[in-house]
C-alpha positions in Angstrom: -33.3 -54.0 46.1 -35.5 -52.3 43.7 -39.0 -51.8 42.3 -40.5 -49.9 39.8 -44.4 -48.5 39.5 -45.6 -45.4 38.2 -48.4 -44.9 40.7 -46.2 -43.1 43.8 -49.0 -44.5 46.4 -48.8 -47.8 45.2 -44.9 -48.3 44.8 -44.5 -46.3 48.0 -47.1 -49.2 49.8 -45.5 -51.9 48.0 -41.7 -50.6 49.3 -43.1 -50.6 52.9 -44.4 -54.1 52.6 -41.5 -55.9 51.3 -38.8 -53.7 52.8 -37.3 -52.3 49.1 -34.9 -49.7 50.1 -34.9 -48.1 46.3 -38.2 -47.2 44.6 -38.8 -45.4 40.9 -41.3 -44.3 38.5 -39.6 -45.4 35.4 -37.2 -47.8 34.2 -34.8 -45.1 32.7 -34.1 -44.0 36.6 -33.6 -47.3 37.2 -31.0 -47.6 34.3 -29.1 -44.1 36.0 -28.9 -45.4 39.6 -27.3 -49.1 38.9 -24.9 -49.9 36.8 -25.5 -52.7 34.5 -25.5 -56.1 36.0 -26.5 -55.0 39.4 -29.6 -57.4 39.2 -30.1 -61.0 39.6 -33.4 -61.3 38.3 -35.8 -58.4 37.1 -39.8 -59.5 37.1 -41.9 -57.8 35.1 -45.6 -57.7 36.1 -46.7 -54.9 33.6 -49.7 -55.1 31.2 -49.2 -56.9 28.4 -48.9 -53.7 25.9 -45.9 -52.3 27.5 -43.8 -55.7 27.5 -42.1 -55.4 24.4 -40.6 -52.1 25.1 -39.9 -52.7 29.3 -38.2 -56.1 28.4 -35.7 -54.5 25.7 -34.9 -51.9 28.9 -34.4 -54.9 31.2 -31.8 -56.3 28.7 -29.8 -53.4 28.9 -29.8 -53.7 32.7 -28.0 -57.0 32.4 -29.7 -59.2 35.0 -28.8 -62.5 35.4 -32.4 -63.8 34.7 -36.2 -61.9 33.4 -39.3 -63.4 35.2 -42.0 -61.9 32.6 -46.0 -62.3 32.7 -47.5 -64.2 30.2 -48.1 -63.5 27.0 -44.7 -62.2 26.5 -46.3 -60.0 23.7 -49.5 -59.7 22.0 -47.9 -61.2 19.0 -46.0 -64.3 17.8 -43.6 -62.5 15.7 -42.6 -59.4 18.7 -42.3 -62.3 21.1 -39.9 -64.2 19.0 -37.8 -61.4 18.3 -37.7 -60.6 22.2 -36.9 -64.4 23.2 -34.2 -64.4 20.6 -32.6 -61.0 22.3 -32.5 -62.8 25.5 -31.2 -65.8 24.3 -28.4 -63.4 22.2 -27.9 -61.7 25.4 -27.3 -65.0 27.3 -30.1 -63.9 29.8 -32.6 -66.8 30.5 -36.3 -65.7 30.0 -38.9 -67.3 32.6 -42.1 -66.9 31.2 -45.1 -66.9 34.3 -47.3 -69.6 32.9 -47.4 -70.4 36.6 -49.1 -74.1 36.4 -45.5 -75.6 35.0 -44.8 -75.3 38.7 -47.3 -76.6 40.3 -46.2 -80.2 41.8 -49.6 -82.0 41.3 -49.2 -80.9 37.7 -45.2 -81.7 36.8 -46.3 -85.0 39.0 -49.0 -85.7 36.6 -47.2 -85.0 33.3 -44.7 -87.6 34.5 -47.1 -90.1 35.3 -49.0 -89.6 31.6 -45.4 -90.0 30.3 -44.7 -92.7 31.9 -48.2 -94.5 30.8 -49.1 -94.5 34.5 -52.7 -94.4 33.7 -52.4 -96.2 30.4 -53.1 -94.7 27.0 -54.7 -90.7 26.7 -58.0 -91.1 24.8 -59.2 -87.7 24.6 -58.9 -84.5 26.6 -61.2 -81.1 27.1 -60.0 -77.8 28.3 -62.1 -75.1 29.4 -61.5 -71.7 29.8 -62.4 -68.3 29.1 -61.3 -64.3 29.3 -59.0 -65.2 25.8 -57.7 -67.2 23.4 -54.2 -65.5 24.3 -54.7 -63.9 27.8 -56.2 -67.3 29.3 -56.4 -69.9 26.8 -52.4 -69.7 26.5 -52.5 -71.3 30.1 -54.9 -74.0 28.7 -52.7 -74.3 25.4 -49.5 -74.9 27.6 -51.0 -76.9 29.9 -51.6 -79.3 27.3 -48.5 -78.7 25.7 -46.7 -79.7 29.2 -49.2 -82.8 29.9 -49.4 -84.1 26.3 -46.7 -82.6 24.0 -46.9 -80.5 20.7 -50.8 -80.0 19.8 -51.8 -79.4 15.9 -55.1 -77.3 15.0 -57.8 -79.2 12.9 -60.6 -76.4 13.5 -61.3 -73.3 14.7 -65.0 -72.3 16.1 -66.6 -69.1 16.2 -64.8 -66.1 18.5 -66.4 -64.9 21.5 -65.8 -61.4 22.9 -66.4 -62.5 26.3 -63.9 -59.7 28.1 -61.4 -58.6 25.7 -62.3 -56.8 22.7 -58.7 -57.6 21.0 -58.5 -61.2 22.4 -61.6 -63.4 22.0 -62.2 -66.7 23.5 -62.0 -69.4 20.9 -63.7 -72.7 20.8 -61.0 -75.3 18.6 -60.3 -78.7 18.2 -57.1 -79.9 18.6 -54.8 -83.0 17.8 -51.7 -84.5 18.9 -49.2 -86.4 16.6 -50.1 -89.7 18.0 -54.0 -88.5 17.0 -55.3 -87.9 20.2 -58.2 -85.3 20.1 -57.9 -82.6 22.2 -61.3 -80.0 23.1 -61.0 -76.7 23.6 -64.2 -75.4 25.1 -65.1 -71.8 26.2 -67.5 -70.4 29.1 -68.6 -66.5 29.2 -66.3 -64.6 31.5 -69.2 -62.5 32.9 -70.9 -65.6 34.2 -67.7 -66.8 36.1 -64.0 -67.7 35.7 -63.7 -71.2 34.3 -60.5 -73.1 33.8 -60.6 -76.6 34.0 -59.3 -79.6 32.3 -60.5 -83.1 31.6 -58.5 -86.2 30.8 -60.1 -89.4 29.7 -57.3 -92.5 29.8 -57.4 -95.9 30.1 -57.6 -96.2 33.7 -59.5 -93.4 34.4 -60.8 -90.0 33.9 -59.0 -87.1 35.9 -60.1 -83.8 36.4 -58.6 -80.3 37.2 -61.2 -77.8 38.3 -61.3 -74.7 40.3 -58.1 -73.3 37.9 -56.0 -76.6 39.7 -57.3 -75.9 43.5 -58.8 -79.4 43.4 -58.8 -82.6 41.4 -61.1 -85.4 40.8 -60.1 -89.0 40.0 -62.6 -91.5 38.9 -61.0 -95.0 38.4 -61.9 -97.7 35.9 -63.9 -100.3 37.9 -65.6 -103.7 37.6 -69.1 -103.1 37.5 -70.7 -104.0 40.7 -74.3 -103.8 38.9 -73.4 -105.3 35.3 -71.5 -108.4 34.5 -69.1 -107.9 32.1 -69.0 -104.1 32.3 -66.1 -101.9 33.2 -67.5 -98.0 34.9 -65.8 -95.4 36.2 -65.9 -95.1 40.4 -67.6 -92.7 42.4 -64.3 -90.7 42.4 -61.7 -89.4 44.7 -60.9 -85.4 45.3 -57.7 -84.2 45.6 -56.6 -80.9 46.8 -54.3 -79.1 44.0 -51.1 -77.4 44.7 -51.7 -74.3 42.8 -51.2 -72.2 45.8 -47.7 -73.2 46.2 -47.2 -72.7 42.3 -45.9 -69.1 42.6 -43.3 -70.3 45.8 -42.3 -73.3 43.7 -41.4 -70.8 40.5 -39.0 -68.7 43.0 -37.2 -71.8 44.0 -37.0 -72.7 40.4 -35.7 -69.5 38.7 -32.5 -69.6 41.9 -32.0 -73.4 41.6 -31.4 -72.1 37.7 -29.3 -69.4 38.4 -27.4 -71.6 41.0 -26.9 -75.0 40.0 -28.2 -74.8 36.2 -31.7 -76.6 37.0 -33.6 -76.2 33.9 -36.4 -73.6 33.8 -39.8 -75.4 34.0 -41.3 -72.4 32.0 -39.2 -70.5 29.4 -39.4 -68.3 26.4 -39.5 -71.4 23.7 -42.3 -72.9 26.0 -44.1 -70.0 26.0 -43.5 -68.7 22.2 -44.8 -72.6 21.2 -48.1 -71.7 23.0 -48.7 -68.3 21.9 -48.0 -70.1 17.9 -50.8 -72.4 18.6 -53.3 -69.7 20.3 -52.3 -66.9 17.4 -53.2 -69.8 14.5 -56.6 -70.6 16.4 -57.4 -66.8 16.7 -56.5 -66.3 12.9 -59.1 -69.5 11.7 -61.7 -68.7 14.0 -65.0 -68.3 11.8 -67.9 -65.5 13.3 -71.0 -67.4 13.5 -72.6 -65.5 10.6 -69.9 -66.4 8.2 -70.7 -70.0 9.4 -74.2 -69.8 8.5 -74.0 -68.9 4.8 
């Protein structure tokens, strides 16, 4: 129905590409042109620094649902307030932790809960480009697959992309005591977002951000009698590229049939709380050497 972009050329190009009838340079103009309740979904794809202002303005438009990029805001306190405001207004808040909608990850989460791969022994997640900006994706993914996590220790922060959002390694654990390691890469070298799950029956690895998976199953050793080893593995294409389409379907089904949102304000807030705790507990290297 409408789009907002302060850049005239980008807005006009977007309107042509998607046949959008109305375009505005600010949300204030939208509020003047449409009555409250005129939209089913408002999608906020703007920088984190303006989310708070824009989400508050969006609530005044009275949409049936808001779809917001993550992180909702830069701080837990501000995100908590906005999640509360959405709940009080009765407006569902979906947050774009994209992998929660990927069908292969949803399937893996169900398998892990059902014990299909046996007990989980440990997990290692590798990320870069900020503990809040990209680390929150990893923490949210771990929450989906393993449940709530507790911070044991943070390592030295590395400002590999954002000056105000360093990447931070950390040791976490589940309430059952399963160790979870967050390992960092450097954003200047390459974009890295990978996860390895070690279970009783296999080692399951997500690579290239979810574009592909490798499963190495536990088998009897063909060389050493009485030993169990990992086989050479099976490569499986991931469903990450379909995740956004699945998100749109989930938003539709939530509004039309009451299907639960796969990623909402509360799940995003849980991930942000842990990311903020990791950052606050980070110790610079010069502190560790004393």
